[in-house]
Backbone and ligand atoms as CSV (ligand in chain L), in Angstrom:
chain,resi,resn,atom,element,x,y,z
A,1,UNK,N,N,11.542,3.015,0.591
A,1,UNK,CA,C,11.963,2.121,-0.550
A,1,UNK,C,C,10.671,1.580,-1.211
A,2,UNK,N,N,10.522,1.829,-2.469
A,2,UNK,CA,C,9.357,1.299,-3.212
A,2,UNK,C,C,9.553,-0.177,-3.535
A,3,UNK,N,N,8.411,-0.840,-3.656
A,3,UNK,CA,C,8.502,-2.269,-3.946
A,3,UNK,C,C,8.669,-2.520,-5.418
A,4,UNK,N,N,9.490,-3.364,-5.842
A,4,UNK,CA,C,9.669,-3.666,-7.294
A,4,UNK,C,C,8.447,-4.319,-7.828
A,5,UNK,N,N,8.178,-4.179,-9.075
A,5,UNK,CA,C,7.135,-4.849,-9.778
A,5,UNK,C,C,7.759,-5.758,-10.808
A,6,UNK,N,N,6.912,-6.458,-11.544
A,6,UNK,CA,C,7.407,-7.330,-12.639
A,6,UNK,C,C,8.197,-6.546,-13.629
A,7,UNK,N,N,7.901,-5.234,-13.757
A,7,UNK,CA,C,8.595,-4.430,-14.783
A,7,UNK,C,C,10.094,-4.363,-14.492
A,8,UNK,N,N,10.512,-4.359,-13.258
A,8,UNK,CA,C,11.932,-4.329,-12.942
A,8,UNK,C,C,12.618,-5.607,-13.423
A,9,UNK,N,N,11.933,-6.717,-13.319
A,9,UNK,CA,C,12.483,-7.972,-13.805
A,9,UNK,C,C,12.569,-7.990,-15.348
A,10,UNK,N,N,11.611,-7.336,-15.975
A,10,UNK,CA,C,11.677,-7.243,-17.486
A,10,UNK,C,C,12.866,-6.361,-17.856
A,11,UNK,N,N,13.046,-5.250,-17.169
A,11,UNK,CA,C,14.221,-4.337,-17.496
A,11,UNK,C,C,15.502,-5.141,-17.384
A,12,UNK,N,N,15.635,-5.914,-16.307
A,12,UNK,CA,C,16.895,-6.717,-16.081
A,12,UNK,C,C,16.890,-7.955,-16.897
A,13,UNK,N,N,15.827,-8.237,-17.636
A,13,UNK,CA,C,15.715,-9.441,-18.490
A,13,UNK,C,C,15.717,-10.721,-17.642
A,14,UNK,N,N,15.309,-10.629,-16.392
A,14,UNK,CA,C,15.127,-11.820,-15.583
A,14,UNK,C,C,13.892,-12.578,-16.068
A,15,UNK,N,N,12.982,-11.786,-16.653
A,15,UNK,CA,C,11.818,-12.407,-17.391
A,15,UNK,C,C,12.120,-12.090,-18.837
A,16,UNK,N,N,12.217,-13.071,-19.713
A,16,UNK,CA,C,12.711,-12.870,-21.091
A,16,UNK,C,C,11.661,-12.254,-22.001
A,17,UNK,N,N,11.154,-11.097,-21.674
A,17,UNK,CA,C,10.230,-10.390,-22.544
A,17,UNK,C,C,11.071,-9.685,-23.667
A,18,UNK,N,N,10.692,-9.893,-24.921
A,18,UNK,CA,C,11.408,-9.221,-25.991
A,18,UNK,C,C,11.343,-7.686,-25.852
A,19,UNK,N,N,12.486,-7.039,-25.922
A,19,UNK,CA,C,12.527,-5.567,-25.778
A,19,UNK,C,C,12.515,-4.945,-27.143
A,20,UNK,N,N,11.737,-3.890,-27.305
A,20,UNK,CA,C,11.675,-3.131,-28.543
A,20,UNK,C,C,12.744,-2.024,-28.506
A,21,UNK,N,N,13.121,-1.658,-27.289
A,21,UNK,CA,C,14.104,-0.537,-27.154
A,21,UNK,C,C,14.627,-0.590,-25.685
A,22,UNK,N,N,15.888,-0.264,-25.518
A,22,UNK,CA,C,16.445,-0.080,-24.181
A,22,UNK,C,C,17.701,0.777,-24.244
A,23,UNK,N,N,17.751,1.726,-23.366
A,23,UNK,CA,C,19.029,2.524,-23.197
A,23,UNK,C,C,19.245,2.706,-21.675
A,24,UNK,N,N,20.105,3.665,-21.330
A,24,UNK,CA,C,20.465,3.823,-19.920
A,24,UNK,C,C,19.274,4.382,-19.062
A,25,UNK,N,N,18.260,4.908,-19.734
A,25,UNK,CA,C,17.188,5.552,-19.020
A,25,UNK,C,C,15.817,4.834,-19.107
A,26,UNK,N,N,15.552,4.300,-20.282
A,26,UNK,CA,C,14.217,3.710,-20.492
A,26,UNK,C,C,14.214,2.393,-21.205
A,27,UNK,N,N,13.105,1.668,-21.093
A,27,UNK,CA,C,12.952,0.365,-21.703
A,27,UNK,C,C,11.548,0.319,-22.355
A,28,UNK,N,N,11.417,-0.378,-23.477
A,28,UNK,CA,C,10.089,-0.467,-24.095
A,28,UNK,C,C,9.853,-1.925,-24.552
A,29,UNK,N,N,8.641,-2.376,-24.381
A,29,UNK,CA,C,8.230,-3.768,-24.768
A,29,UNK,C,C,6.720,-3.753,-25.034
A,30,UNK,N,N,6.264,-4.824,-25.729
A,30,UNK,CA,C,4.840,-4.896,-26.006
A,30,UNK,C,C,4.017,-5.289,-24.770
A,31,UNK,N,N,2.840,-4.638,-24.672
A,31,UNK,CA,C,1.904,-4.994,-23.586
A,31,UNK,C,C,1.507,-6.468,-23.764
A,32,UNK,N,N,1.391,-7.156,-22.660
A,32,UNK,CA,C,1.104,-8.605,-22.656
A,32,UNK,C,C,-0.367,-8.843,-23.057
A,33,UNK,N,N,-1.203,-7.813,-22.866
A,33,UNK,CA,C,-2.640,-7.948,-23.221
A,33,UNK,C,C,-3.040,-6.732,-24.043
A,34,UNK,N,N,-2.569,-6.779,-25.316
A,34,UNK,CA,C,-2.809,-5.561,-26.160
A,34,UNK,C,C,-4.258,-5.207,-26.353
A,35,UNK,N,N,-4.589,-3.907,-26.204
A,35,UNK,CA,C,-5.966,-3.461,-26.389
A,35,UNK,C,C,-6.216,-3.054,-27.821
A,36,UNK,N,N,-5.111,-2.738,-28.504
A,36,UNK,CA,C,-5.227,-2.378,-29.946
A,36,UNK,C,C,-4.055,-3.032,-30.710
A,37,UNK,N,N,-4.014,-2.818,-31.986
A,37,UNK,CA,C,-3.013,-3.468,-32.825
A,37,UNK,C,C,-1.581,-3.239,-32.367
A,38,UNK,N,N,-1.290,-1.959,-32.083
A,38,UNK,CA,C,0.001,-1.577,-31.556
A,38,UNK,C,C,-0.166,-1.107,-30.116
A,39,UNK,N,N,0.324,-1.852,-29.148
A,39,UNK,CA,C,0.228,-1.484,-27.747
A,39,UNK,C,C,1.560,-1.745,-27.057
A,40,UNK,N,N,2.269,-0.680,-26.854
A,40,UNK,CA,C,3.650,-0.799,-26.363
A,40,UNK,C,C,3.740,-0.022,-25.030
A,41,UNK,N,N,4.512,-0.537,-24.109
A,41,UNK,CA,C,4.749,0.146,-22.860
A,41,UNK,C,C,6.169,0.700,-22.846
A,42,UNK,N,N,6.289,1.962,-22.487
A,42,UNK,CA,C,7.602,2.604,-22.378
A,42,UNK,C,C,7.809,3.019,-20.910
A,43,UNK,N,N,8.843,2.533,-20.274
A,43,UNK,CA,C,9.008,2.700,-18.828
A,43,UNK,C,C,10.378,3.210,-18.463
A,44,UNK,N,N,10.472,3.977,-17.383
A,44,UNK,CA,C,11.797,4.359,-16.885
A,44,UNK,C,C,12.498,3.156,-16.308
A,45,UNK,N,N,13.809,3.078,-16.477
A,45,UNK,CA,C,14.567,1.985,-15.801
A,45,UNK,C,C,14.535,2.179,-14.300
A,46,UNK,N,N,14.518,3.392,-13.854
A,46,UNK,CA,C,14.430,3.682,-12.418
A,46,UNK,C,C,13.009,3.372,-11.962
A,47,UNK,N,N,12.876,2.820,-10.832
A,47,UNK,CA,C,11.538,2.538,-10.263
A,47,UNK,C,C,10.937,3.824,-9.712
A,48,UNK,N,N,9.966,4.333,-10.475
A,48,UNK,CA,C,9.175,5.481,-9.985
A,48,UNK,C,C,7.743,4.941,-9.919
A,49,UNK,N,N,7.136,4.810,-8.724
A,49,UNK,CA,C,5.848,4.104,-8.687
A,49,UNK,C,C,4.707,4.771,-9.438
A,50,UNK,N,N,4.577,6.094,-9.251
A,50,UNK,CA,C,3.454,6.815,-9.932
A,50,UNK,C,C,3.957,8.218,-10.349
A,51,UNK,N,N,3.152,8.886,-11.143
A,51,UNK,CA,C,3.472,10.192,-11.583
A,51,UNK,C,C,3.586,11.139,-10.381
A,52,UNK,N,N,2.851,10.820,-9.288
A,52,UNK,CA,C,2.979,11.610,-8.068
A,52,UNK,C,C,4.408,11.546,-7.439
A,53,UNK,N,N,5.187,10.575,-7.827
A,53,UNK,CA,C,6.526,10.409,-7.215
A,53,UNK,C,C,7.662,10.991,-8.092
A,54,UNK,N,N,7.262,11.582,-9.222
A,54,UNK,CA,C,8.262,12.147,-10.136
A,54,UNK,C,C,8.959,13.306,-9.515
A,55,UNK,N,N,10.287,13.371,-9.692
A,55,UNK,CA,C,11.079,14.485,-9.171
A,55,UNK,C,C,11.749,15.224,-10.323
A,56,UNK,N,N,12.218,16.440,-10.015
A,56,UNK,CA,C,12.849,17.268,-11.035
A,56,UNK,C,C,13.997,16.493,-11.735
A,57,UNK,N,N,14.709,15.731,-11.010
A,57,UNK,CA,C,15.849,14.938,-11.549
A,57,UNK,C,C,15.387,13.892,-12.548
A,58,UNK,N,N,14.074,13.643,-12.636
A,58,UNK,CA,C,13.560,12.629,-13.597
A,58,UNK,C,C,13.151,13.237,-14.934
A,59,UNK,N,N,13.314,14.546,-15.054
A,59,UNK,CA,C,12.836,15.216,-16.252
A,59,UNK,C,C,13.481,14.648,-17.578
A,60,UNK,N,N,14.735,14.373,-17.540
A,60,UNK,CA,C,15.400,13.837,-18.716
A,60,UNK,C,C,14.773,12.484,-19.102
A,61,UNK,N,N,14.577,11.664,-18.073
A,61,UNK,CA,C,14.002,10.307,-18.312
A,61,UNK,C,C,12.588,10.445,-18.928
A,62,UNK,N,N,11.772,11.326,-18.362
A,62,UNK,CA,C,10.394,11.481,-18.859
A,62,UNK,C,C,10.432,12.003,-20.283
A,63,UNK,N,N,11.329,12.891,-20.590
A,63,UNK,CA,C,11.461,13.394,-21.958
A,63,UNK,C,C,11.885,12.253,-22.903
A,64,UNK,N,N,12.792,11.433,-22.465
A,64,UNK,CA,C,13.260,10.318,-23.238
A,64,UNK,C,C,12.127,9.375,-23.568
A,65,UNK,N,N,11.211,9.179,-22.602
A,65,UNK,CA,C,10.034,8.315,-22.842
A,65,UNK,C,C,9.257,8.819,-24.067
A,66,UNK,N,N,9.157,10.135,-24.221
A,66,UNK,CA,C,8.402,10.720,-25.347
A,66,UNK,C,C,9.194,10.505,-26.691
A,67,UNK,N,N,10.476,10.749,-26.616
A,67,UNK,CA,C,11.238,10.596,-27.927
A,67,UNK,C,C,11.292,9.131,-28.335
A,68,UNK,N,N,11.296,8.225,-27.377
A,68,UNK,CA,C,11.253,6.794,-27.711
A,68,UNK,C,C,9.890,6.408,-28.231
A,69,UNK,N,N,8.850,7.033,-27.683
A,69,UNK,CA,C,7.466,6.794,-28.193
A,69,UNK,C,C,7.398,7.222,-29.667
A,70,UNK,N,N,7.938,8.384,-29.969
A,70,UNK,CA,C,7.952,8.866,-31.352
A,70,UNK,C,C,8.694,7.932,-32.265
A,71,UNK,N,N,9.806,7.439,-31.868
A,71,UNK,CA,C,10.586,6.514,-32.663
A,71,UNK,C,C,9.850,5.206,-32.876
A,72,UNK,N,N,9.257,4.640,-31.872
A,72,UNK,CA,C,8.554,3.383,-31.936
A,72,UNK,C,C,7.294,3.517,-32.785
A,73,UNK,N,N,6.606,4.666,-32.659
A,73,UNK,CA,C,5.376,4.929,-33.494
A,73,UNK,C,C,5.750,4.903,-34.939
A,74,UNK,N,N,6.907,5.450,-35.245
A,74,UNK,CA,C,7.349,5.413,-36.667
A,74,UNK,C,C,7.658,3.995,-37.107
A,75,UNK,N,N,8.360,3.276,-36.233
A,75,UNK,CA,C,8.706,1.893,-36.594
A,75,UNK,C,C,7.447,1.029,-36.769
A,76,UNK,N,N,6.432,1.305,-35.976
A,76,UNK,CA,C,5.161,0.543,-36.072
A,76,UNK,C,C,4.344,0.980,-37.286
A,77,UNK,N,N,4.729,2.067,-37.904
A,77,UNK,CA,C,3.971,2.580,-39.046
A,77,UNK,C,C,2.700,3.246,-38.665
A,78,UNK,N,N,2.615,3.812,-37.490
A,78,UNK,CA,C,1.349,4.428,-37.030
A,78,UNK,C,C,1.521,5.945,-36.804
A,79,UNK,N,N,2.711,6.461,-37.164
A,79,UNK,CA,C,2.989,7.866,-36.867
A,79,UNK,C,C,2.135,8.796,-37.704
A,80,UNK,N,N,1.912,8.494,-38.954
A,80,UNK,CA,C,1.169,9.401,-39.819
A,80,UNK,C,C,-0.346,9.373,-39.451
A,81,UNK,N,N,-0.874,8.173,-39.303
A,81,UNK,CA,C,-2.344,8.133,-38.974
A,81,UNK,C,C,-2.615,8.596,-37.550
A,82,UNK,N,N,-1.650,8.357,-36.659
A,82,UNK,CA,C,-1.776,8.907,-35.279
A,82,UNK,C,C,-1.898,7.816,-34.246
A,83,UNK,N,N,-1.732,8.208,-33.024
A,83,UNK,CA,C,-1.697,7.273,-31.881
A,83,UNK,C,C,-1.946,8.064,-30.594
A,84,UNK,N,N,-1.943,7.352,-29.515
A,84,UNK,CA,C,-2.255,8.000,-28.197
A,84,UNK,C,C,-1.209,7.537,-27.148
A,85,UNK,N,N,-0.764,8.444,-26.348
A,85,UNK,CA,C,0.135,8.154,-25.243
A,85,UNK,C,C,-0.634,8.367,-23.937
A,86,UNK,N,N,-0.582,7.361,-23.041
A,86,UNK,CA,C,-1.351,7.445,-21.788
A,86,UNK,C,C,-0.467,7.039,-20.613
A,87,UNK,N,N,-0.541,7.804,-19.547
A,87,UNK,CA,C,0.089,7.346,-18.295
A,87,UNK,C,C,-1.035,7.372,-17.228
A,88,UNK,N,N,-1.393,6.250,-16.728
A,88,UNK,CA,C,-2.405,6.180,-15.643
A,88,UNK,C,C,-1.776,6.422,-14.318
A,89,UNK,N,N,-2.548,7.088,-13.398
A,89,UNK,CA,C,-2.008,7.313,-12.068
A,89,UNK,C,C,-3.003,6.903,-10.959
A,90,UNK,N,N,-2.586,5.948,-10.175
A,90,UNK,CA,C,-3.372,5.557,-8.984
A,90,UNK,C,C,-4.761,4.974,-9.339
A,91,UNK,N,N,-5.551,4.704,-8.394
A,91,UNK,CA,C,-6.788,3.941,-8.536
A,91,UNK,C,C,-7.722,4.538,-9.546
A,92,UNK,N,N,-8.060,5.807,-9.387
A,92,UNK,CA,C,-8.996,6.428,-10.319
A,92,UNK,C,C,-8.496,6.562,-11.709
A,93,UNK,N,N,-7.175,6.604,-11.838
A,93,UNK,CA,C,-6.566,6.656,-13.210
A,93,UNK,C,C,-6.480,5.274,-13.835
A,94,UNK,N,N,-6.778,4.219,-13.055
A,94,UNK,CA,C,-6.741,2.864,-13.608
A,94,UNK,C,C,-5.368,2.220,-13.596
A,95,UNK,N,N,-4.470,2.686,-12.713
A,95,UNK,CA,C,-3.147,2.145,-12.731
A,95,UNK,C,C,-3.132,0.798,-12.019
A,96,UNK,N,N,-2.508,-0.186,-12.687
A,96,UNK,CA,C,-2.434,-1.540,-12.111
A,96,UNK,C,C,-1.051,-1.936,-11.680
A,97,UNK,N,N,-0.059,-1.418,-12.412
A,97,UNK,CA,C,1.356,-1.771,-12.102
A,97,UNK,C,C,2.022,-0.457,-11.593
A,98,UNK,N,N,2.581,-0.533,-10.384
A,98,UNK,CA,C,3.073,0.655,-9.718
A,98,UNK,C,C,4.596,0.874,-10.032
A,99,UNK,N,N,4.857,0.981,-11.331
A,99,UNK,CA,C,6.141,1.409,-11.919
A,99,UNK,C,C,5.672,2.186,-13.135
A,100,UNK,N,N,5.877,3.485,-13.154
A,100,UNK,CA,C,5.393,4.318,-14.231
A,100,UNK,C,C,5.568,3.694,-15.563
A,101,UNK,N,N,4.552,3.766,-16.379
A,101,UNK,CA,C,4.641,3.267,-17.784
A,101,UNK,C,C,3.800,4.087,-18.634
A,102,UNK,N,N,4.295,4.410,-19.821
A,102,UNK,CA,C,3.523,5.156,-20.832
A,102,UNK,C,C,3.003,4.136,-21.859
A,103,UNK,N,N,1.665,4.121,-22.024
A,103,UNK,CA,C,1.094,3.240,-23.072
A,103,UNK,C,C,1.194,4.007,-24.371
A,104,UNK,N,N,1.724,3.315,-25.412
A,104,UNK,CA,C,1.654,3.824,-26.786
A,104,UNK,C,C,0.633,2.937,-27.507
A,105,UNK,N,N,-0.471,3.607,-27.914
A,105,UNK,CA,C,-1.637,2.899,-28.471
A,105,UNK,C,C,-1.887,3.388,-29.870
A,106,UNK,N,N,-2.042,2.477,-30.843
A,106,UNK,CA,C,-2.396,2.896,-32.170
A,106,UNK,C,C,-2.658,1.719,-33.069
A,107,UNK,N,N,-2.934,1.994,-34.328
A,107,UNK,CA,C,-3.215,0.988,-35.292
A,107,UNK,C,C,-4.650,1.076,-35.840
A,108,UNK,N,N,-5.435,1.882,-35.201
A,108,UNK,CA,C,-6.789,2.209,-35.676
A,108,UNK,C,C,-7.284,3.453,-34.955
A,109,UNK,N,N,-8.442,3.963,-35.450
A,109,UNK,CA,C,-8.994,5.185,-34.770
A,109,UNK,C,C,-9.421,4.789,-33.389
A,110,UNK,N,N,-8.968,5.545,-32.409
A,110,UNK,CA,C,-9.132,5.204,-30.991
A,110,UNK,C,C,-10.420,5.759,-30.358
A,111,UNK,N,N,-11.063,6.627,-31.016
A,111,UNK,CA,C,-12.340,7.116,-30.457
A,111,UNK,C,C,-12.135,8.098,-29.335
A,112,UNK,N,N,-13.179,8.327,-28.504
A,112,UNK,CA,C,-13.109,9.370,-27.469
A,112,UNK,C,C,-12.022,9.052,-26.472
A,113,UNK,N,N,-11.550,10.079,-25.804
A,113,UNK,CA,C,-10.482,9.989,-24.849
A,113,UNK,C,C,-10.839,9.086,-23.627
A,114,UNK,N,N,-12.040,9.344,-23.136
A,114,UNK,CA,C,-12.420,8.613,-21.911
A,114,UNK,C,C,-13.813,7.961,-22.153
A,115,UNK,N,N,-13.957,6.704,-21.808
A,115,UNK,CA,C,-15.274,6.089,-21.872
A,115,UNK,C,C,-15.883,6.104,-20.420
A,116,UNK,N,N,-17.098,6.543,-20.288
A,116,UNK,CA,C,-17.708,6.581,-18.953
A,116,UNK,C,C,-18.910,5.707,-18.922
L,1,AMP,P1,P,-1.911,0.178,-16.086
L,1,AMP,O1,O,-3.346,-0.217,-15.941
L,1,AMP,O2,O,-1.728,1.528,-16.702
L,1,AMP,O3,O,-1.145,0.020,-14.803
L,1,AMP,O4,O,-1.314,-0.813,-17.179
L,1,AMP,C1,C,-0.579,-1.968,-16.830
L,1,AMP,C2,C,-0.317,-2.705,-18.085
L,1,AMP,O5,O,0.727,-3.572,-17.948
L,1,AMP,C3,C,-1.539,-3.497,-18.615
L,1,AMP,O6,O,-1.920,-3.030,-19.900
L,1,AMP,C4,C,-1.044,-4.939,-18.627
L,1,AMP,O7,O,-1.542,-5.669,-19.701
L,1,AMP,C5,C,0.475,-4.749,-18.728
L,1,AMP,N1,N,1.302,-5.785,-18.225
L,1,AMP,C6,C,1.210,-6.383,-17.026
L,1,AMP,N2,N,2.166,-7.343,-16.906
L,1,AMP,C7,C,2.915,-7.290,-18.062
L,1,AMP,C8,C,3.985,-8.081,-18.543
L,1,AMP,N3,N,4.561,-9.027,-17.853
L,1,AMP,N4,N,4.423,-7.808,-19.819
L,1,AMP,C9,C,3.892,-6.841,-20.538
L,1,AMP,N5,N,2.815,-6.097,-20.124
L,1,AMP,C10,C,2.334,-6.352,-18.915
């Protein structure tokens, strides 16, 4: 059994974070510490700690995360100029919260993919 994170409380609205989107599979809300003008997190409602824990039965949910990203990018007005989707995995990937989340980042030119 995986340990819940703060994201499970946000999904259940036990922490009153404004939601940008929610359905039976995924939830989206703004990152609490935005790195760019538009910084949204899209997460599965099911607790999946990391990409390493994804199973075949999760494919619909992971696909939904992408279609929700597309919809929110349009709503944010960043779809034409462009944006970036990122999922970090484990320590070297820079993952801090162990409940899969896709970062939707945009609002300006984002520069190189990885800074070293
Ligand atoms: P990662 O490094 O990929 O695990 O990203 C975790 C992200 O979650 C960071 O960008 C945090 O700013 C964000 N975050 C942590 N707690 C909250 C919260 N309560 N509400 C919204 N975003 C959060």
